[in-house]
C-alpha positions in Angstrom: -0.7 59.2 -3.2 -0.2 55.5 -3.3 -2.3 53.1 -5.0 -3.3 50.3 -3.3 -2.2 46.7 -4.7 -5.0 44.9 -6.3 -4.9 41.2 -5.5 -6.0 38.5 -8.3 -9.1 38.1 -5.9 -10.0 41.4 -7.5 -9.9 43.2 -3.9 -7.5 45.9 -2.4 -5.2 45.1 0.2 -4.4 47.9 3.0 -1.7 50.2 2.0 1.3 50.0 4.5 3.4 53.3 4.2 6.9 52.6 2.8 6.1 48.9 2.1 4.9 47.0 -1.0 2.0 44.8 -0.5 2.7 41.3 -2.1 0.3 39.9 -4.6 -1.8 36.8 -3.7 -1.7 34.1 -6.0 -5.0 33.2 -8.1 -7.3 31.6 -5.8 -5.2 32.4 -2.7 -7.7 34.8 -1.3 -10.5 32.2 -2.0 -8.5 29.7 0.1 -8.2 32.2 3.1 -11.8 32.8 3.0 -12.6 29.0 3.2 -10.0 28.9 5.9 -12.0 31.3 8.1 -15.0 29.6 7.6 -13.8 25.9 8.3 -12.3 27.2 11.5 -16.0 27.4 12.8 -18.3 25.5 11.0 -21.5 26.6 13.0 -20.5 30.3 12.7 -22.3 32.5 10.2 -19.9 35.1 8.7 -20.4 37.9 6.7 -18.1 39.1 4.1 -17.0 42.2 6.1 -16.5 40.2 9.1 -13.8 37.8 7.3 -12.4 41.0 5.5 -11.3 42.5 8.8 -9.9 39.1 10.2 -7.9 39.0 6.9 -7.2 42.6 6.5 -8.5 42.5 3.0 -11.2 44.3 0.9 -14.8 43.2 1.8 -15.8 43.5 -2.0 -13.1 40.9 -2.8 -13.9 38.7 0.0 -17.8 38.8 -1.2 -16.6 37.7 -4.5 -14.7 34.9 -3.1 -17.5 33.8 -1.1 -19.7 33.9 -4.2 -17.6 31.4 -6.0 -17.1 29.2 -2.8 -20.9 29.1 -3.1 -20.9 28.1 -6.6 -18.4 25.4 -6.0 -20.4 24.0 -3.0 -17.9 25.2 -0.5 -19.9 27.6 1.2 -23.4 28.2 1.7 -25.6 31.2 2.6 -27.5 31.4 5.6 -28.5 34.9 6.0 -29.6 37.9 3.8 -29.6 41.0 6.1 -26.7 41.0 6.0 -25.7 38.2 3.5 -23.8 35.5 5.9 -22.2 32.1 4.9 -21.3 28.8 7.0 -19.1 26.1 5.9 -20.3 22.8 4.0 -18.7 19.5 4.0 -16.2 20.6 1.1 -14.9 23.8 3.1 -12.2 22.3 4.9 -10.6 20.8 1.7 -11.0 24.2 -0.1 -9.1 25.8 2.8 -6.1 23.1 2.1 -5.9 23.8 -1.7 -5.9 26.6 -4.1 -8.7 25.6 -6.5 -10.8 27.8 -9.3 -13.8 26.5 -11.4 -14.1 23.9 -12.8 -13.4 21.9 -9.5 -10.9 19.8 -11.3 -8.7 22.3 -12.7 -5.2 23.3 -11.2 -4.8 27.3 -10.8 -1.8 28.6 -12.4 0.6 30.0 -10.3 0.6 33.3 -12.1 -1.3 36.1 -11.0 -2.7 36.7 -14.6 -5.7 34.7 -15.6 -5.2 31.9 -18.2 -7.7 31.6 -21.2 -9.3 28.3 -21.4 -7.5 26.0 -24.2 -9.5 25.9 -27.5 -11.8 22.9 -27.2 -11.0 20.5 -30.1 -12.3 17.1 -29.0 -15.7 16.1 -30.0 -17.9 15.4 -27.1 -20.4 12.5 -27.8 -20.6 10.8 -24.6 -23.0 11.8 -21.8 -22.1 14.7 -19.8 -22.7 15.4 -16.3 -24.6 18.8 -15.6 -24.0 20.3 -11.9 -27.3 18.7 -10.4 -25.9 15.5 -11.2 -28.2 14.7 -14.0 -26.5 13.2 -17.4 -26.9 15.3 -20.8 -27.2 13.5 -24.0 -25.3 15.5 -26.7 -27.1 16.2 -29.7 -26.0 17.0 -33.1 -25.3 20.6 -34.3 -23.6 21.4 -37.5 -21.8 18.2 -37.8 -20.4 18.5 -34.3 -21.9 17.7 -31.0 -24.0 20.7 -29.5 -21.6 20.6 -26.3 -18.4 20.5 -28.7 -19.9 23.6 -30.6 -20.8 25.6 -27.8 -17.1 25.3 -26.4 -15.7 26.1 -29.6 -18.0 29.2 -30.1 -16.6 30.3 -26.7 -13.1 29.8 -27.6 -13.8 31.8 -30.6 -15.4 34.6 -29.0 -18.9 34.2 -30.6 -21.8 34.6 -28.5 -24.9 32.3 -28.6 -28.5 32.8 -28.3 -30.3 29.6 -27.7 -34.0 29.8 -28.4 -37.0 27.7 -28.4 -39.9 26.5 -26.5 -39.9 26.0 -22.9 -38.6 22.6 -21.5 -36.5 21.8 -24.8 -33.4 21.8 -22.9 -31.6 25.1 -23.7 -30.2 25.3 -19.8 -29.4 21.7 -19.8 -27.2 22.0 -22.9 -25.3 25.2 -21.7 -24.9 23.5 -18.3 -23.3 20.7 -19.8 -20.9 22.6 -22.2 -19.6 25.4 -19.6 -18.8 23.7 -15.9 -17.3 27.1 -15.0 -20.9 28.6 -15.4 -22.6 31.4 -13.7 -26.3 31.7 -14.3 -28.7 34.8 -13.9 -32.5 34.1 -14.2 -34.0 36.8 -15.9 -37.6 38.2 -15.6 -39.2 41.5 -15.7 -38.3 42.7 -12.2 -34.6 42.2 -13.1 -32.6 45.3 -12.5 -29.1 46.4 -13.0 -28.1 45.6 -9.5 -28.7 41.9 -10.2 -25.8 42.0 -12.7 -23.2 44.3 -11.1 -24.1 44.2 -7.4 -25.1 46.6 -4.8 -24.4 47.9 -1.3 -25.5 45.7 1.8 -25.5 46.7 5.2 -22.8 45.3 7.7 -23.5 44.1 11.2 -21.7 47.4 12.5 -24.0 49.7 10.4 -21.5 50.2 7.5 -22.5 49.8 3.7 -20.2 47.5 1.5 -20.4 46.8 -2.2 -21.1 43.1 -3.3 -20.3 42.4 -6.6 -22.9 40.8 -8.9 -22.5 37.8 -11.1 -21.6 39.6 -14.2 -18.5 41.0 -12.4 -17.6 37.7 -10.8 -18.0 36.0 -14.4 -15.7 39.0 -15.9 -13.0 38.7 -13.6 -12.7 35.4 -13.1 -12.9 34.5 -16.9 -16.0 32.3 -16.7 -19.1 31.6 -18.7 -22.2 33.8 -18.1 -25.8 32.4 -19.0 -28.4 34.8 -19.1 -31.8 32.5 -18.7 -34.8 34.2 -20.1 -32.8 37.2 -21.5 -35.5 38.5 -23.5 -37.9 38.9 -20.3 -35.3 41.6 -19.1 -36.1 45.3 -19.8 -33.7 46.2 -22.7 -32.3 49.2 -20.4 -31.2 46.5 -17.8 -29.7 44.2 -20.3 -27.8 47.0 -21.9 -25.1 46.8 -18.7 -23.8 43.6 -20.4 -23.3 44.9 -23.9 -20.0 46.7 -23.2 -18.4 43.4 -21.7 -19.6 41.4 -24.7 -18.1 43.9 -27.5 -14.5 45.1 -28.3 -14.5 47.1 -25.1 -14.6 43.9 -22.8 -15.2 46.1 -19.9 -18.1 47.9 -17.8 -18.2 50.9 -15.6 -20.3 50.3 -12.2 -21.6 53.8 -12.1 -23.2 53.2 -8.5 -19.8 52.1 -7.1 -17.7 55.2 -7.9 -17.7 54.5 -11.6 -15.3 51.5 -10.9 -14.1 49.9 -14.2 -14.3 46.2 -14.8 -12.5 44.5 -17.2 -13.1 41.1 -18.8 -10.2 38.3 -18.1 -9.7 35.9 -21.0 -12.2 33.1 -20.9 -15.3 35.2 -20.0 -18.3 34.6 -22.4 -22.1 35.2 -22.3 -24.7 32.8 -23.7 -28.2 33.7 -23.2 -31.7 31.9 -23.4 -34.9 33.2 -25.1 -38.3 31.5 -25.3 -40.1 32.7 -28.3 -43.9 33.4 -27.8 -43.6 33.5 -24.1 -45.7 36.6 -22.9 -43.0 39.6 -22.3 -40.3 38.1 -24.1 -39.1 40.5 -26.7 -35.7 40.1 -28.9 -34.6 43.6 -29.5 -32.2 44.3 -32.4 -29.9 45.3 -30.1 -30.1 42.2 -28.2 -30.3 40.2 -31.2 -27.0 41.8 -32.9 -24.9 41.0 -29.5 -25.5 37.2 -30.5 -23.8 36.3 -33.7 -24.8 32.8 -33.5 -28.6 31.7 -32.6 -29.1 28.3 -32.1 -32.8 26.8 -32.2 -33.3 24.2 -29.6 -36.3 21.8 -29.7 -37.3 18.6 -28.0 -35.4 15.4 -29.3 -38.7 13.0 -29.3 -35.9 10.1 -30.0 -34.1 11.0 -26.9 -37.5 10.7 -25.0 -38.0 7.3 -26.1 -34.4 6.5 -25.2 -35.1 8.0 -21.7 -38.2 5.1 -21.1 -40.8 7.9 -21.5 -44.4 6.1 -22.5 -44.5 5.7 -26.3 -48.0 6.9 -26.3 -47.0 10.0 -24.7 -44.3 10.8 -27.2 -46.6 10.0 -30.0 -49.1 12.6 -28.7 -46.0 15.1 -28.5 -45.0 14.4 -31.8 -48.4 14.7 -33.5 -48.9 18.1 -31.6 -45.7 19.3 -32.4 -46.6 18.7 -36.3 -49.7 20.8 -36.0 -47.6 23.4 -34.0 -45.3 23.5 -36.9 -48.2 24.1 -39.4 -49.6 26.8 -37.0 -52.6 25.1 -36.3 -52.0 25.3 -32.6 -49.6 27.0 -30.2 -48.4 24.5 -27.8 -47.0 20.9 -27.8 -45.6 18.8 -24.9 -41.8 19.3 -24.7 -39.1 16.9 -23.0 -40.1 18.7 -19.6 -43.7 17.9 -19.9 -42.8 14.2 -21.1 -40.7 13.6 -18.3 -43.4 14.7 -15.9 -45.9 12.4 -17.6 -43.6 9.3 -16.7 -43.2 10.8 -12.9 -47.2 11.3 -12.7 -47.7 7.9 -14.3 -45.8 6.0 -11.9 -47.8 7.5 -9.0 -51.4 8.3 -10.3 -51.5 5.9 -13.2 -51.3 6.6 -17.0 -54.8 7.8 -17.4 -54.1 10.5 -15.0 -50.8 11.3 -16.5 -52.8 11.5 -19.9 -55.4 13.9 -18.3 -52.6 16.0 -16.9 -51.2 16.6 -20.4 -54.6 18.1 -21.3 -54.8 20.1 -18.3 -51.6 21.8 -18.7 -52.1 22.9 -22.2 -53.2 26.3 -23.0 -56.9 26.9 -23.2 -57.1 27.7 -26.6 -55.1 24.6 -27.4 -56.9 22.3 -24.9 -59.7 20.9 -27.2 -57.2 19.7 -30.0 -54.9 18.5 -27.2 -57.6 16.3 -25.5 -59.0 14.9 -29.1 -55.2 14.0 -30.0 -54.8 12.3 -26.5 -57.9 10.1 -26.9 -57.2 9.1 -30.3 -53.6 7.7 -29.3 -54.8 6.6 -26.0 -57.9 5.2 -27.0 -60.0 6.7 -24.0 -61.8 9.9 -23.0 -59.5 11.7 -20.5 -60.0 14.8 -18.4 -57.7 17.3 -16.6 -56.8 16.3 -13.0 -59.7 17.7 -10.7 -61.0 16.9 -7.2 -64.2 14.8 -7.0 -66.7 14.2 -4.2 -65.6 13.2 -0.8 -64.7 9.7 0.0 
């Protein structure tokens, strides 16, 4: 019995008796999929429909579509079944073979190439995928962006922990421009990592691989945000990919074995103190580097945040460190302060700081806001009719 040839896009080409199926260049299937979308930009195509046109595995085509979506070269338009349409970048993707990051040229060899060891110290602004600029911060004599890149090159997984809104996601996005993100919560299941079967228009079922498989096969960085909210039994699916085995078995898909390509890396986020967040010993042991992320209040000043709001945050953070309260405004809340002040005025923004504080800390927050702003403030609330 002959074994079907596996393409670098991780699909299986149909076996032809007496013939050898040529291997596609790395990224070539993705270009072919983009070409199909670009032919009719208004059409919504499923992985199965494209696979039949190309004579390729629908699973491999599904992987290619996920990558195209991450690069902004395809957009999902339906969920039952999953379908995609072209974007304004699809035509370019159909002309050349590219791989994340967008400016990287794909090598002509079929074997994945590990990323070069990062040696340059990154201290300048770094553009995140959403277009916002990230200001690197110091970490052990390096910039945080440089440190994370070097940890990846050394195969040392990192856990970023700290209060919500301190910039954990921002630094990870700045460090890795080939990032795939899984947003964790208590409802996250194993299928959200490895994939599941989806129904095609003709009533068949095909397996659509998940982000963990995509990251492993393409040698990309995987960010598990709010990892400690995910049930431990679910999160355990990632562990074999992180240790010396560097592989997983997809039990729901005929016990398929998936090996991690060079460059595959896992980084996670953890919000201590958030209800339901549990840092188990099994999870902690997988992340040798555990990095605390706190708000950089000096950066808040540089960003033009109202100085009085920054002073309130500093004062509350100091009391939080002493264990007197459990909450203090972080950079996210300070940025929101400026936006609210621009629309509703400074007094309203100050009142909102009180309103968003946990009830058990609200009295202390209100006192601090009153002392700094020199006026009584109250949470935003509706009044009588005009």
